[in-house]
C-alpha positions, 0 to 999 in steps of 0.5 A: 294028500298034502305030502303027495302034492308037495312031492309032485311039485318038487318032482315037477320042478326038479325034472323041468330044471334037469330036462326041460318041460317037454323032457318028462311025462306026467306018468314019470312024475306020477311014478316018482310020487307013487300015484296013478295018472288018474290021481294026478289030476285030483291035484293039478290040471296039467304038468305046467300047473304042477311045476307052478304049484297051481291046484286043480281047484282054485282056492277062491273057487273053493272058499269064495262063496263062504267069504261073500256070505260072511258079509251079510251074516249077523256075526260075520267078521269085518272085511279085513279079518275075512280077507286074512282068513281067506288068504290063510285058507288059500295058503294051506291049499297052495302050500308047496316046496320052498326052494325058491332058487329051483323055481327061479331056475325053472322060470328062466329055463321055461319063459312060457311058465313065467307068462302062465304064472303072471296070467294066473296071478292077474286072474286071481286078482280079478277074481278077488276083486269081484268077490270083495265087490259082491261081499260089500255090495259095491256098484260097477265102477267102484274102485274100492274092491280093486284097491282092497284086492291089490293091497291084500294080495301084495301083503300076502305075497310079501308075507310068503317071500318073507317067511321063505326067506327066514327058513332055518338053515338045513330046512327040508326044501320040500316041506312048507313052513307051518301054517301058523307061522304064515298066519301070524306073520300075515297078521303082523304085516296087516297091522303094520300096513294099518299103521301106515294108513292110520297115522298115530295121534301125534302125527295127526296133531302135528299135521293139524297144527301145521295146517292151522298155522299155515292158514293163519299166516296166509290170512294175515299176510297181504297178497302181492296185489292187496293193500298192506 
């Protein structure tokens, strides 16, 4: 099933680059992949989605309820761990060909696809924000879910770009990087981001010392209108 999905995405992108989005039919694409038109819609809702690699069922719809339920489970993972697991499961569903140059050519040729991709990403960010809010029991107007969703989404996107940029020369452009590679690289990037938001003890000590020195100096130095 994963191989068929990759074949459909690769074929849709190649045909779009060669003929334009309106230059081929779903039937032609299915004939290349060796499946029926009816089977096509088990993978993608439209020809546009096949080009972009957007699955018929969004991963957040498939795994979102499990993610939310984990927040109230006695043995449920912490939020950050649960988000990493959700991203990895989503990557497995959405994995596709890693020929970025071909995708960029397609988006330049068909600007409407770029707009559709942008709208899809915005919708997924909103959906993830809502899932985090439900899992954590956040009230309306709480900014935390949106910030958390934005940070994790950016880390996930950065990880994908980093992973695809390090594929070995000669790698089959229709094959996806191993899921284990993606999961390991995402975990590393999350740790690095954590170091940014949680400075090392030496940094904290330095900041505290600096603040203390500044406060002491300020207290013992007369202001311009005070007495010496």
